[in-house]
C-alpha positions in Angstrom: -135.5 -31.7 83.6 -132.0 -32.0 82.0 -131.7 -33.1 78.5 -128.8 -34.1 76.3 -127.2 -31.6 73.9 -128.0 -34.3 71.2 -131.8 -34.4 71.9 -132.2 -30.4 72.2 -130.3 -30.0 69.1 -133.2 -31.9 67.4 -136.1 -30.3 69.1 -137.4 -28.7 66.1 -140.8 -28.6 64.7 -141.4 -31.0 61.6 -143.4 -29.7 59.1 -144.4 -33.4 58.0 -144.5 -35.4 61.4 -146.6 -32.8 63.2 -149.8 -32.7 61.1 -149.2 -36.5 60.5 -149.4 -37.5 64.2 -152.5 -35.1 64.7 -154.1 -37.0 61.8 -153.4 -40.3 63.2 -154.6 -39.5 66.6 -157.9 -38.3 65.4 -159.0 -40.7 62.3 -162.1 -40.5 60.3 -164.6 -43.4 60.9 -168.0 -43.3 59.0 -169.8 -44.0 62.1 -167.6 -44.1 65.2 -165.7 -40.5 64.3 -167.4 -39.1 61.3 -165.7 -35.6 62.1 -162.3 -37.1 62.2 -159.4 -36.4 60.1 -159.2 -37.9 56.6 -155.6 -38.5 56.2 -154.8 -38.3 52.1 -151.1 -37.4 53.5 -149.7 -40.5 54.5 -148.2 -43.2 52.1 -149.9 -46.1 53.1 -151.9 -48.6 51.2 -154.9 -50.3 52.8 -156.7 -51.5 49.5 -155.6 -55.1 49.9 -155.9 -55.4 53.9 -158.8 -57.8 53.8 -157.0 -60.2 51.2 -154.0 -60.3 53.4 -156.0 -60.7 56.7 -157.7 -63.8 55.1 -154.6 -65.2 53.7 -152.8 -65.1 56.9 -155.3 -66.4 59.0 -155.5 -69.6 56.8 -151.7 -69.9 56.0 -149.6 -68.5 58.9 -148.3 -71.1 61.1 -146.1 -70.4 64.3 -143.2 -72.7 65.0 -142.0 -72.9 68.6 -138.2 -72.0 67.2 -139.8 -68.3 66.3 -139.2 -67.3 69.9 -135.3 -67.9 69.9 -132.8 -65.1 69.4 -131.7 -66.6 66.2 -135.1 -66.3 64.4 -134.6 -62.3 64.8 -130.7 -62.4 64.1 -129.5 -63.3 61.4 -133.1 -64.3 60.9 -135.4 -67.1 59.4 -134.1 -69.1 56.7 -137.2 -69.1 55.0 -137.4 -65.2 54.9 -133.9 -65.0 53.1 -135.2 -67.6 50.7 -138.5 -65.8 49.9 -136.5 -62.3 49.5 -133.7 -64.0 46.9 -136.8 -65.2 45.3 -138.5 -61.7 44.9 -135.1 -59.9 44.2 -133.9 -62.2 41.6 -137.4 -62.2 39.7 -138.6 -60.0 36.8 -139.2 -56.7 38.6 -135.5 -56.2 39.9 -134.1 -58.4 37.4 -130.7 -58.3 39.0 -127.4 -58.4 36.8 -125.6 -60.5 39.5 -127.7 -63.1 41.2 -128.8 -62.0 44.8 -127.5 -64.4 47.3 -128.3 -64.6 50.9 -125.1 -62.9 51.8 -126.0 -60.0 49.8 -129.0 -59.0 52.0 -129.0 -57.4 55.4 -132.3 -57.2 57.2 -133.3 -54.7 60.2 -136.7 -53.3 61.6 -137.7 -51.1 58.9 -136.5 -48.6 56.3 -136.3 -45.7 58.3 -133.9 -47.8 60.9 -132.1 -49.0 57.8 -131.3 -45.4 56.4 -130.1 -44.3 59.9 -127.7 -47.1 60.0 -126.5 -46.7 56.6 -125.9 -43.2 57.2 -124.3 -43.8 60.6 -122.2 -46.6 59.2 -120.8 -44.9 55.9 -120.6 -41.2 56.9 -119.0 -39.1 59.3 -120.8 -35.9 61.2 -120.7 -33.2 59.1 -120.3 -34.9 55.6 -122.6 -34.0 52.8 -125.5 -36.1 51.1 -126.8 -35.1 48.0 -130.5 -35.4 47.0 -132.7 -33.8 44.5 -135.7 -31.4 45.5 -138.5 -32.3 46.1 -137.6 -35.4 47.9 -139.3 -37.9 50.6 -139.4 -35.7 53.9 -138.3 -38.4 56.1 -134.6 -38.6 54.2 -133.5 -35.3 55.9 -134.1 -36.5 59.5 -132.8 -40.0 58.9 -129.5 -38.7 57.7 -129.3 -35.8 60.4 -130.6 -36.5 63.7 -128.3 -39.3 64.7 -125.5 -39.4 62.1 -125.2 -35.4 61.9 -125.0 -35.6 57.9 -125.5 -32.4 56.0 -128.2 -32.6 53.4 -127.0 -30.9 50.3 -130.6 -30.5 48.7 -130.1 -29.9 45.0 -132.3 -27.4 43.2 -133.6 -28.7 39.9 -136.0 -26.0 39.4 -136.0 -24.9 35.4 -134.9 -28.4 34.1 -136.3 -31.9 33.8 -135.2 -33.4 37.0 -134.9 -36.7 35.6 -132.6 -35.7 32.9 -128.8 -35.9 32.3 -129.1 -32.1 32.7 -130.1 -32.9 36.4 -126.8 -34.8 37.0 -124.9 -31.8 36.2 -126.6 -30.0 38.8 -125.6 -32.6 41.5 -122.1 -32.3 40.4 -122.0 -28.6 40.6 -123.6 -28.7 44.0 -120.8 -31.3 45.2 -118.1 -29.1 44.1 -119.7 -26.1 45.8 -119.9 -28.0 49.1 -116.3 -29.0 48.8 -115.3 -25.2 48.5 -117.1 -24.6 51.6 -115.2 -27.6 53.3 -117.9 -30.0 53.3 -117.0 -33.6 52.4 -119.9 -35.3 50.2 -120.0 -38.7 50.8 -123.3 -40.1 49.2 -125.8 -39.3 46.6 -129.4 -40.7 47.1 -132.0 -41.6 44.5 -135.5 -42.7 45.2 -137.2 -44.7 42.5 -140.0 -45.2 42.1 -140.0 -41.4 43.2 -141.6 -40.1 46.3 -143.5 -37.5 45.9 -143.7 -37.6 42.2 -144.8 -41.0 41.9 -142.5 -41.6 38.8 -139.7 -44.0 38.6 -136.4 -44.5 36.6 -137.0 -45.9 33.0 -135.3 -47.2 30.2 -136.5 -44.7 27.7 -137.2 -40.8 28.6 -140.5 -39.8 27.5 -140.8 -35.9 27.4 -144.5 -36.0 27.4 -144.2 -37.1 30.9 -141.1 -35.4 31.6 -140.4 -36.9 35.0 -138.9 -40.1 34.3 -135.2 -41.0 34.7 -134.0 -42.8 31.5 -131.7 -45.7 32.1 -128.9 -43.8 30.4 -129.3 -41.0 33.4 -128.7 -43.6 36.1 -125.6 -44.6 34.4 -124.6 -41.2 34.6 -125.2 -41.0 38.2 -123.3 -44.1 38.8 -120.4 -42.6 36.8 -120.7 -39.2 38.9 -120.3 -41.5 42.1 -117.2 -43.2 40.7 -115.7 -40.1 39.8 -115.8 -38.7 43.2 -115.7 -42.0 45.1 -119.0 -41.1 46.9 -121.8 -43.9 47.7 -124.8 -44.2 45.5 -128.0 -45.1 47.6 -131.1 -46.2 45.7 -134.2 -46.3 47.7 -136.5 -48.6 45.5 -139.4 -49.1 48.2 -142.2 -48.3 45.5 -140.6 -51.0 43.1 -143.6 -53.3 43.1 -146.2 -50.6 42.9 -145.9 -49.6 39.3 -149.2 -49.3 36.9 -150.4 -48.0 33.7 -153.1 -45.5 33.5 -155.0 -43.3 30.8 -152.3 -40.3 31.6 -149.4 -42.8 31.0 -150.9 -45.9 29.2 -147.6 -47.4 28.2 -145.0 -46.9 31.0 -141.5 -48.4 30.7 -140.8 -51.1 33.0 -139.3 -50.1 36.2 -135.4 -50.2 36.0 -133.7 -51.2 39.3 -129.9 -50.2 40.2 -129.8 -54.1 40.8 -130.3 -54.5 37.3 -127.4 -52.4 35.7 -124.0 -54.1 35.2 -121.4 -52.5 37.4 -118.5 -53.6 35.4 -116.7 -50.5 33.8 -119.0 -48.0 35.3 -118.8 -47.9 39.2 -117.1 -49.9 42.1 -120.0 -52.1 43.0 -119.0 -51.6 46.8 -120.2 -47.8 46.3 -123.7 -49.1 45.3 -126.7 -50.0 47.8 -130.1 -50.5 47.3 -132.9 -50.5 49.9 -136.2 -51.9 49.8 -138.9 -52.9 52.4 -142.5 -54.6 52.4 -143.9 -52.2 55.2 -146.4 -49.2 54.6 -145.1 -47.9 51.8 -144.9 -51.1 49.8 -147.8 -53.1 48.0 -148.1 -54.9 51.5 -150.2 -52.9 53.8 -148.5 -54.3 56.9 -148.0 -51.1 58.7 -147.2 -52.7 62.2 -144.9 -55.6 60.7 -141.9 -53.6 59.4 -138.7 -55.1 57.9 -136.1 -53.3 56.0 -133.8 -54.7 53.5 -130.4 -53.8 52.0 -128.9 -55.2 49.2 -124.8 -54.6 48.5 -122.5 -56.2 46.5 -118.8 -56.2 48.1 -116.7 -53.9 50.0 -112.9 -53.3 49.7 -113.1 -52.2 53.5 -111.8 -55.2 55.7 -113.6 -55.4 59.1 -112.8 -58.2 61.4 -115.7 -58.7 64.0 -116.0 -62.4 63.7 -116.6 -62.7 67.3 -119.9 -60.9 66.7 -121.2 -62.3 63.4 -119.7 -64.3 60.6 -117.7 -62.8 57.8 -119.2 -62.5 54.4 -117.0 -63.1 51.7 -117.8 -61.1 48.3 -118.9 -62.8 45.2 -115.8 -61.5 43.1 -113.2 -60.2 45.2 -111.5 -61.5 48.4 -112.8 -58.9 50.3 -115.4 -58.5 53.4 -118.9 -57.4 53.3 -119.8 -54.3 55.4 -122.6 -55.9 56.7 -120.8 -57.1 60.0 -120.4 -53.5 60.9 -124.0 -52.9 60.4 -124.5 -55.8 62.8 -122.9 -54.2 65.4 -125.7 -51.2 65.1 -128.5 -53.7 64.5 -128.4 -54.9 68.2 -130.6 -51.9 68.9 -133.1 -52.5 66.2 -133.4 -56.4 65.6 -136.2 -57.3 62.9 -139.1 -59.0 64.5 -139.1 -62.7 64.1 -143.1 -62.6 63.5 -142.6 -59.9 60.8 -139.9 -62.3 59.1 -142.5 -65.1 59.3 -145.2 -63.2 57.9 -143.3 -62.1 54.9 -141.6 -65.3 54.1 -145.2 -67.0 54.4 -146.3 -64.5 51.7 -143.0 -64.5 49.7 -142.6 -68.3 49.5 -146.3 -69.0 48.5 -146.6 -70.4 45.0 -149.3 -68.1 43.9 -150.4 -65.3 46.5 -147.7 -63.1 45.6 -148.4 -62.9 41.9 -152.1 -62.6 42.5 -151.8 -60.1 45.3 -149.7 -57.7 43.0 -151.9 -57.8 40.0 -155.3 -57.1 42.1 -153.3 -54.5 43.9 -152.2 -52.7 40.7 -156.0 -52.9 39.5 -157.3 -51.1 42.7 -154.5 -48.4 42.5 -155.5 -47.7 38.8 -159.1 -47.4 40.0 -158.4 -45.1 42.8 -155.9 -43.2 40.7 -158.5 -42.6 38.0 -161.1 -41.6 40.7 -158.7 -39.0 42.1 -157.7 -37.7 38.6 -161.2 -37.1 37.5 -162.2 -35.2 40.5 -159.1 -33.2 40.4 -160.0 -32.4 36.7 -163.5 -31.5 37.4 -162.5 -28.8 39.7 -159.3 -27.6 37.3 -156.7 -28.6 39.5 -153.4 -29.4 37.9 -151.3 -32.5 39.1 -148.4 -34.4 37.7 -149.4 -37.8 36.3 -148.1 -40.6 38.3 -147.3 -44.3 37.5 -146.1 -45.7 40.6 -146.7 -45.4 44.3 -150.0 -44.7 45.9 -149.8 -40.9 45.3 -149.8 -37.9 43.2 -148.2 -34.5 43.1 -151.2 -31.8 43.0 -150.9 -28.0 42.4 -153.1 -26.1 44.8 -151.3 -23.0 44.8 -153.9 -21.0 43.4 -156.0 -21.4 46.5 -153.3 -19.6 48.3 -153.8 -16.2 47.0 -156.6 -15.3 49.7 -154.0 -15.7 52.4 -151.3 -13.3 53.1 -147.6 -13.4 53.7 -144.8 -15.1 52.0 -145.4 -18.3 49.7 -144.3 -20.5 52.5 -146.7 -18.7 54.9 -149.5 -19.0 52.5 -149.1 -22.6 52.2 -148.9 -23.2 55.8 -152.0 -21.2 55.8 -153.9 -23.4 53.3 -152.7 -26.5 54.8 -154.1 -25.4 58.2 -157.4 -24.6 56.6 -157.4 -28.0 54.9 -156.8 -29.8 58.3 -159.5 -27.5 60.0 -161.9 -28.8 57.2 -161.3 -32.5 58.1 -158.4 -33.5 55.7 -154.8 -34.1 55.8 -152.4 -33.8 52.9 -148.4 -33.6 52.7 -147.3 -30.2 51.8 -144.6 -29.0 49.7 -142.4 -27.9 52.8 -142.5 -31.4 54.1 -141.0 -32.6 50.7 -138.4 -29.7 50.7 -140.0 -28.5 47.5 -139.0 -25.3 45.7 -142.1 -24.3 44.8 -145.1 -23.7 47.6 -148.4 -24.7 46.9 -148.0 -28.3 46.0 -149.4 -31.0 47.8 -149.0 -34.8 47.8 -152.4 -36.6 47.8 -152.3 -40.5 48.8 -155.4 -42.1 46.8 -154.8 -45.9 48.3 -157.9 -45.6 50.6 -161.5 -46.8 50.4 -163.5 -45.3 47.5 -165.8 -43.5 49.8 -163.3 -42.1 51.9 -161.3 -40.7 49.1 -164.2 -38.8 47.8 -165.1 -37.4 50.9 -161.5 -36.5 51.6 -161.2 -34.7 48.0 -164.8 -33.0 48.6 -163.6 -31.5 52.1 
């Protein structure tokens, strides 16, 4: 069978998706499949599934208009109302009030990332991102858009300090010498896989939190070289305090930093979502949200979509250009209805987040107690559903390079019935670190760690 050159160039094994797909196809169940794979390697949160199912069964109402094109593009008015309520709230605390025109909705954050790179970058353009990083970023930027990931080495320094910003600039300049045009810098906050987030105050004891000042330095760097700054904030609503980090500094969104005198707002982009990697365990109801201010790029495609005027300058949003590609990934009107029902309820979201945080702390405590009992080192976490654990001492029994040893250990873990996410999958600089997702049933977590 003849395949396109595009797809042939992407027929490469993925260290992240290979084991993930095998784990999903053979899931553990205490009675139906007790020998199945316990997946602690996927960042999904099932702790509040029953609460969500009960709430939706009692509150979801499906109007006839939901089945029209307009319910998907541009989307339900009630969804935009709920999103503005969320993004203008305490967590994101925007410096400029978020309005409907600042929002772009599509079918999930992976789709959204693909569209961002496709829209803002040309083939061969470079994208800066620090190591380790979420493994999906690389295919999101390279498979269709052909961007070149510039993986910034942060070994030997605090990756969340101002020293790290210097490393990004050094790699940007080196890329320019190689003829690579750098177009974007990507941050992930709260961080995946480290489970930390950008904060107002740097705490040396934790060593893995960006202070607000470092974020500003990233903004200045992007302004200096006129490159886009993309802040992935998909874990923003999953912060919590633990005995490891009893007084975490509140999450700081890029939205909350006044851009005046620092950076052209059109270079700033924030993505968020309420799917599997958010506090809502809606893994099959996927939407992704882009928040952007204004652009000096004038695009006239009024025949296909309305033109959004910026709140500050008489210029046109880039969203119409996104709308041209969204026809391939229109958001589900049913997903929009589900989320608008949650977001617009007077009390459910607040109660949900409170209980979700409590359960995350319970599972985090259980997980870290077991790791400590077996003298397994880990990086303390205060966000997301996971932590970064050091299993490198267990690699010594295997032959080969550190990468080959990690792969051998990962294979042995999988054969033993447990799936974790490897350092290789996250572009890690030190092999032997694994991401453990703890947001599962208590008994399943204990059995998975036992395996």
